[in-house]
C-alpha positions in Angstrom: 0.0 0.0 0.0 1.3 3.5 -0.8 1.7 5.8 2.1 0.1 9.2 2.2 3.4 11.1 1.6 4.1 8.9 -1.4 0.6 9.6 -2.8 1.3 13.3 -2.4 4.7 13.1 -4.1 3.2 11.2 -7.0 0.4 13.8 -7.3 3.0 16.6 -7.2 5.1 14.8 -9.9 2.0 14.5 -12.2 0.9 18.2 -11.8 4.4 19.5 -12.2 5.0 17.4 -15.3 1.8 18.8 -16.9 3.0 22.4 -16.3 6.6 21.6 -17.2 5.8 19.7 -20.4 3.6 22.5 -21.7 6.4 25.0 -21.0 9.0 22.8 -22.7 6.9 22.3 -25.8 6.2 26.0 -26.2 9.8 27.0 -25.7 11.2 24.3 -27.9 8.7 25.3 -30.7 9.7 28.9 -30.5 13.4 28.2 -30.4 13.5 25.6 -33.2 10.6 27.1 -35.2 9.2 23.6 -35.5 6.1 22.6 -33.4 6.7 18.9 -34.0 10.2 19.2 -32.4 8.6 20.9 -29.4 6.1 18.0 -29.1 8.9 15.3 -29.4 11.0 16.9 -26.7 8.0 17.4 -24.4 6.9 13.8 -24.8 10.3 12.3 -24.1 10.5 14.6 -21.0 7.3 13.2 -19.7 9.1 9.9 -19.0 12.5 11.2 -17.9 11.2 14.0 -15.8 8.5 12.0 -13.9 11.2 9.6 -12.8 13.7 12.3 -11.9 11.1 14.4 -10.1 9.8 11.5 -8.0 13.4 10.7 -6.9 14.0 14.4 -6.2 10.9 14.6 -4.0 11.8 11.5 -2.1 15.3 12.7 -1.4 14.1 16.1 -0.2 11.5 14.4 2.0 14.3 12.5 3.7 16.5 15.6 4.2 16.3 16.3 7.9 15.8 20.0 8.1 13.9 19.7 11.4 13.3 21.2 14.7 12.4 18.8 17.5 11.9 16.0 15.0 9.4 17.9 12.9 10.4 18.6 9.3 10.5 22.3 8.7 8.7 23.7 5.6 9.8 27.2 4.7 10.4 29.5 1.7 14.1 28.8 2.1 13.5 25.1 1.7 11.3 25.7 -1.4 13.9 27.9 -2.9 16.6 25.3 -2.3 14.4 22.6 -3.8 13.7 24.9 -6.8 17.5 25.4 -7.5 18.4 21.7 -7.1 15.4 20.6 -9.3 16.2 23.2 -11.9 19.8 22.0 -12.2 18.7 18.4 -12.7 15.8 19.4 -15.0 17.9 21.7 -17.2 20.6 19.1 -17.7 17.9 16.6 -18.7 16.3 19.1 -21.1 19.6 20.0 -22.8 20.6 16.4 -23.3 17.2 15.4 -24.7 17.0 18.5 -26.9 20.4 17.8 -28.3 19.5 14.1 -28.9 16.2 14.9 -30.7 17.5 17.9 -32.8 21.0 16.6 -33.3 22.2 20.1 -32.5 24.0 20.7 -29.2 23.6 24.5 -29.6 19.8 24.1 -29.8 19.9 21.9 -26.8 21.7 24.6 -24.8 19.4 27.3 -26.0 16.3 25.4 -25.0 17.8 24.5 -21.6 18.9 28.0 -20.9 15.5 29.4 -21.9 13.9 27.1 -19.4 16.0 28.3 -16.5 13.9 31.4 -15.9 10.5 30.1 -16.8 10.8 26.8 -15.0 12.2 28.3 -11.8 9.3 30.7 -11.5 6.8 28.0 -12.4 8.3 25.5 -10.0 8.4 27.9 -7.1 4.7 28.7 -7.6 3.9 25.0 -7.9 5.7 24.4 -4.5 3.8 27.2 -2.9 0.4 25.9 -4.1 1.2 22.4 -2.9 2.4 23.7 0.4 -1.1 25.1 1.0 -2.7 21.8 0.0 -3.7 19.1 2.6 -3.6 16.3 0.0 -1.6 13.4 1.3 -0.8 14.9 4.6 -1.5 12.9 7.7 -1.3 15.7 10.2 -1.6 19.3 9.0 -1.7 20.7 12.5 1.9 19.6 13.1 3.0 21.4 10.0 1.0 24.6 10.9 2.6 24.6 14.4 6.0 24.2 12.8 5.3 27.1 10.5 4.3 29.3 13.4 7.5 28.4 15.3 9.8 29.0 12.3 8.1 32.3 11.5 8.2 33.5 15.1 11.3 31.8 16.7 10.8 33.7 20.0 7.2 32.5 20.4 7.5 28.7 21.2 4.1 27.4 22.0 
């Protein structure tokens, strides 16, 4: 049976992949001038990015940024996750784009274009999911933790 945190991570992976694939397809189309190339790159990424994103989520879930055994969620953590994911995602996009187009320069152009768009979109995605209760066993613990992290002098 899949645990609640795994269900959440799978749901996050699916929603992010929809947003990310659409972004990749549009950027690849504009850069190459060929909508079919954009579709090809986007479809290949569905597979590679879903696997990479799930692994990334599980690793970050295990990173112990905690206070009194409670995992801290904060904007700093979301920014750190954004940066590590974007490094992994951009590398994957550049390699796939190079492979599909046969042109390493196009691969680099597509990957570099995604740096800005994907970081903004990923950060917004993380913030939306942070507000969601889906797959969380105990929201009150997280809300208490948020209160403590935002007001360190006010320990309840």
